[in-house]
C-alpha positions in Angstrom: 29.7 -4.9 29.7 27.8 -2.9 32.3 29.0 -5.0 35.1 32.5 -4.9 33.9 32.2 -1.0 33.6 31.0 -0.6 37.3 33.7 -3.2 38.7 36.3 -1.0 36.9 34.9 2.3 38.4 34.8 0.6 42.0 38.4 -0.6 41.9 40.0 2.6 43.1 37.4 2.8 46.2 38.2 -0.8 46.9 41.9 -0.5 46.8 41.8 2.5 49.1 39.5 0.7 51.6 41.8 -2.4 51.6 45.3 -0.9 51.6 45.1 2.7 52.8 42.3 2.6 55.4 42.6 -0.3 57.9 39.7 1.0 60.2 36.7 1.2 58.2 33.5 1.8 60.3 30.2 0.2 59.5 28.4 3.5 58.8 31.1 4.5 56.5 30.6 1.4 54.5 26.9 2.0 54.3 27.6 5.6 53.2 29.8 4.6 50.6 27.2 1.9 49.3 24.5 4.5 49.2 26.7 6.9 47.4 27.3 4.2 44.7 23.4 3.5 44.3 22.9 7.3 43.8 25.5 7.5 41.2 23.9 4.4 39.4 20.5 6.2 39.8 22.1 9.2 38.2 23.6 7.1 35.0 20.7 4.9 34.2 18.2 7.7 34.6 19.7 9.0 31.5 20.9 5.9 30.0 17.8 3.8 30.1 14.9 6.4 30.2 15.7 9.9 29.3 17.8 9.3 26.2 15.8 6.5 24.6 12.6 8.3 25.4 13.5 11.9 24.1 16.3 11.5 21.5 15.8 8.1 19.8 12.0 7.9 19.9 10.9 11.3 19.6 14.0 13.5 18.6 13.2 16.1 21.1 16.8 17.1 21.4 16.1 20.7 23.0 13.9 19.2 25.6 16.4 16.6 26.5 19.1 19.1 27.0 16.9 21.3 29.1 16.1 18.4 31.4 19.8 17.5 31.6 20.7 21.0 32.6 18.0 21.2 35.3 18.9 17.7 36.5 22.6 18.7 36.9 21.6 21.7 39.0 19.0 20.0 41.1 20.4 16.6 41.8 23.3 17.6 44.1 20.7 19.6 46.4 18.7 16.4 46.6 21.6 14.4 47.4 22.6 16.8 50.2 19.2 16.6 51.6 19.1 12.9 51.7 22.6 12.7 53.2 21.6 15.1 55.9 18.4 13.0 56.7 20.5 9.9 56.9 23.1 11.5 59.3 20.2 12.8 61.6 18.5 9.4 61.4 21.6 7.3 62.1 23.7 9.8 64.0 26.4 9.7 61.4 29.0 12.6 61.2 30.5 13.2 57.9 32.3 16.7 57.6 32.2 16.9 53.9 28.6 16.5 53.9 27.9 19.1 56.7 30.1 21.6 54.8 28.4 22.7 51.6 31.5 24.3 50.3 33.1 20.8 50.5 30.1 18.9 49.3 28.5 20.7 46.4 31.8 21.1 44.3 32.4 17.4 44.4 28.8 16.6 43.8 28.4 18.7 40.9 31.6 17.3 39.5 30.2 13.7 39.9 26.9 14.4 38.6 28.3 15.9 35.3 30.7 13.1 35.0 28.3 10.3 35.1 25.6 12.1 33.1 28.3 12.7 30.5 29.3 9.0 30.8 25.7 7.9 30.3 25.3 9.9 27.1 28.6 8.3 26.0 27.7 4.9 26.9 24.1 5.3 25.3 25.3 6.7 22.0 28.2 4.2 21.6 25.8 1.3 22.3 23.4 2.8 19.8 26.2 3.0 17.3 27.4 -0.6 17.8 23.6 -1.8 17.3 23.3 0.1 14.2 26.6 -1.1 12.7 25.4 -4.8 13.5 22.0 -4.1 11.8 23.8 -2.7 8.7 26.2 -5.5 8.7 23.2 -8.0 8.9 21.4 -6.1 6.3 24.5 -6.5 3.9 24.8 -10.0 4.6 20.9 -10.6 4.3 21.0 -8.8 0.7 24.1 -10.5 -0.5 22.6 -13.9 0.6 19.2 -13.4 -0.8 19.9 -11.5 -3.9 20.1 -14.4 -6.2 17.2 -16.2 -4.3 15.1 -13.1 -5.0 15.8 -13.0 -8.6 15.1 -16.5 -9.1 12.0 -16.3 -7.1 10.6 -13.0 -8.6 11.5 -13.8 -12.2 12.3 -17.5 -12.1 12.7 -19.8 -15.3 9.1 -21.1 -14.9 7.9 -17.5 -15.0 10.0 -16.6 -17.9 9.1 -19.8 -19.8 5.4 -19.2 -19.5 5.7 -15.4 -20.3 7.8 -16.0 -23.4 5.6 -18.7 -24.7 2.5 -16.4 -24.1 4.4 -13.8 -26.1 5.3 -16.2 -28.7 1.7 -17.1 -29.2 0.7 -13.4 -29.4 3.4 -12.7 -32.0 2.3 -16.0 -33.9 -1.3 -14.9 -34.1 -0.2 -11.3 -34.9 -2.1 -10.0 -31.8 -2.0 -6.3 -31.0 -1.1 -7.4 -27.4 2.6 -8.7 -28.3 4.4 -5.4 -28.3 2.8 -4.3 -24.8 3.8 -7.6 -23.4 7.5 -7.5 -24.6 7.4 -4.0 -23.1 6.1 -5.1 -19.8 8.8 -8.0 -19.5 11.4 -5.4 -20.5 10.4 -3.1 -17.8 10.5 -5.9 -15.1 14.0 -6.9 -16.1 15.2 -3.4 -16.2 13.7 -2.5 -12.9 15.3 -5.6 -11.3 18.6 -5.2 -12.9 19.2 -1.4 -12.7 16.7 0.4 -10.7 16.3 -2.0 -7.7 20.0 -1.9 -7.0 19.5 0.9 -4.4 18.4 1.1 -0.7 15.3 2.9 -1.6 13.2 3.4 -4.8 10.3 5.7 -5.5 7.0 4.0 -4.5 5.7 4.9 -7.9 8.4 2.7 -9.5 7.6 -0.1 -7.1 3.8 0.1 -8.1 4.7 0.2 -11.9 6.9 -2.8 -11.2 3.9 -4.7 -9.6 1.6 -3.6 -12.5 3.8 -5.0 -15.1 4.2 -8.2 -13.2 0.4 -8.6 -12.8 -0.1 -7.8 -16.6 2.3 -10.4 -17.7 0.6 -12.9 -15.2 -2.8 -12.1 -16.8 -1.6 -13.2 -20.3 -2.3 -16.8 -19.0 -5.8 -16.1 -18.0 -8.9 -15.9 -20.1 -10.6 -13.9 -17.7 -8.9 -10.6 -17.7 -10.9 -9.2 -14.6 -9.4 -12.1 -12.5 -6.8 -9.8 -11.0 -7.8 -6.4 -9.5 -5.0 -4.0 -8.6 -5.8 -0.5 -7.1 -3.1 2.1 -6.2 -4.5 5.3 -4.3 -2.6 8.3 -2.8 0.4 10.3 -3.8 3.2 7.7 -4.4 5.5 10.0 -6.3 7.3 11.6 -3.3 7.8 8.6 -1.0 10.7 6.1 -1.0 10.5 2.4 -0.1 13.0 -0.5 -0.1 12.9 -2.1 -3.5 11.2 -5.4 -4.2 9.7 -5.5 -0.7 6.0 -6.0 -1.9 6.3 -8.4 -4.8 6.7 -11.6 -2.6 3.0 -11.1 -1.3 1.9 -10.8 -5.1 4.0 -13.8 -6.0 2.6 -15.9 -3.3 -1.0 -14.7 -4.2 -0.3 -15.9 -7.9 1.2 -19.1 -6.9 -1.4 -20.5 -4.3 -4.7 -18.6 -5.7 -7.6 -20.9 -6.7 -7.8 -19.9 -10.4 -11.4 -21.3 -10.8 -12.8 -19.0 -8.2 -14.9 -16.2 -9.3 -13.5 -12.9 -10.4 -11.7 -11.2 -8.8 -9.8 -14.2 -7.6 -6.9 -12.0 -6.5 -7.2 -8.4 -5.1 -4.2 -6.1 -4.5 -4.6 -2.6 -2.9 -1.9 -0.1 -2.4 -2.8 2.9 -0.4 -0.7 5.7 0.8 -2.0 8.3 3.2 -0.2 10.7 5.5 3.2 8.7 5.0 1.5 5.3 6.0 1.6 2.7 3.4 -1.1 0.1 3.5 -0.4 -2.8 1.2 -3.2 -5.6 1.1 -3.3 -8.8 -1.1 -6.2 -11.1 -1.0 -6.5 -14.3 -3.0 -9.0 -17.3 -3.1 -7.6 -20.7 -2.4 -8.8 -24.3 -2.2 -9.8 -25.1 1.5 -8.1 -28.4 1.4 -4.8 -26.4 0.5 -2.4 -25.8 3.2 -1.9 -22.1 4.2 0.9 -20.3 2.3 3.2 -20.1 5.2 3.3 -23.8 5.6 3.9 -24.7 1.8 7.2 -25.1 0.1 8.4 -22.9 -2.6 7.6 -19.3 -3.3 9.0 -16.6 -1.0 8.9 -17.6 2.6 6.8 -15.4 5.0 9.8 -15.8 7.6 12.4 -14.3 5.2 9.9 -11.5 4.5 9.1 -10.7 8.1 13.0 -10.7 8.8 13.7 -8.3 6.2 10.8 -5.9 7.4 12.3 -6.2 10.9 15.8 -5.0 9.6 14.6 -2.2 7.2 11.6 -0.9 9.3 12.1 -1.8 13.0 9.0 -0.6 15.0 7.5 1.1 12.0 5.6 -1.7 10.4 2.9 -4.3 11.2 2.1 -7.6 9.0 -1.2 -9.2 9.5 -2.0 -12.7 7.8 -5.6 -13.9 7.9 -7.5 -16.9 6.5 -11.3 -16.5 6.1 -14.1 -18.2 4.1 -11.7 -19.5 1.4 -9.8 -16.3 1.1 -6.1 -15.7 2.2 -5.1 -12.0 3.0 -2.0 -10.3 3.9 -2.0 -6.7 5.2 1.2 -4.9 5.4 1.3 -1.4 7.1 4.6 0.7 6.8 5.4 4.1 8.1 7.5 5.6 5.4 
């Protein structure tokens, strides 16, 4: 795209040299080439450095506009000094350069033109990339929606949960109503509340808690799973069902005969930084989670994070002394 742009811009000059100026001196060719390189410098100084550095990364719009204004004022003077040095060095004689009233109006016009072109090209490119990411996110969500539903509340999970609830009802346990409420909360969250781009972090934490409590129905040791939430989660938004894959993997691959707690889940929010850590014991002869079949693949989770939080997250996976840990840090 860039090569095509510069070829298109160079066509008028090439046509002039080929058809209207039959006697082209070598120093004029050199001068034209140097002018073209200075034009490229002007364009890419904004396109590749200033705009990405000050607008896209820091959002310092006022500072960017000030630098742009100063650049447009100063750059023609620097060009004039540079051309004057070349003319003295190589004994060139260009009237347009020697007479400032000819040189500066054209130089200011060209500088403003290519600075504006850099802005237009940079923002157009950014818009195209954003549209591609949005389209990929839509495709990703559509393709994975059914898989996510099956993986989060799969038939095996529902079967075990309903069996456990049936046992509680049959024995007239006081835990039965609470278990039914938790299952209802999970289904309601997934079917209704999670159908948005972002949800309140508190809701996501409550969903995790409901999922954990239903899992604990199958355990005799109620201290086997430890879940802690710290920080003010009421005013922060997060992509829905982003954290549950790590919990599901911990449940599926944990060593259920390990000392309590065999699964530790920590959710902490501090200064807009979410730290989510899941640790589970596993048998050493068992393959790491990332190499096992089933569950929610880490590859898919990583890709979703890249699309949703580009440059604003880190995902660290460790295996040490019979424990498998995953730490996700997101700037919300």
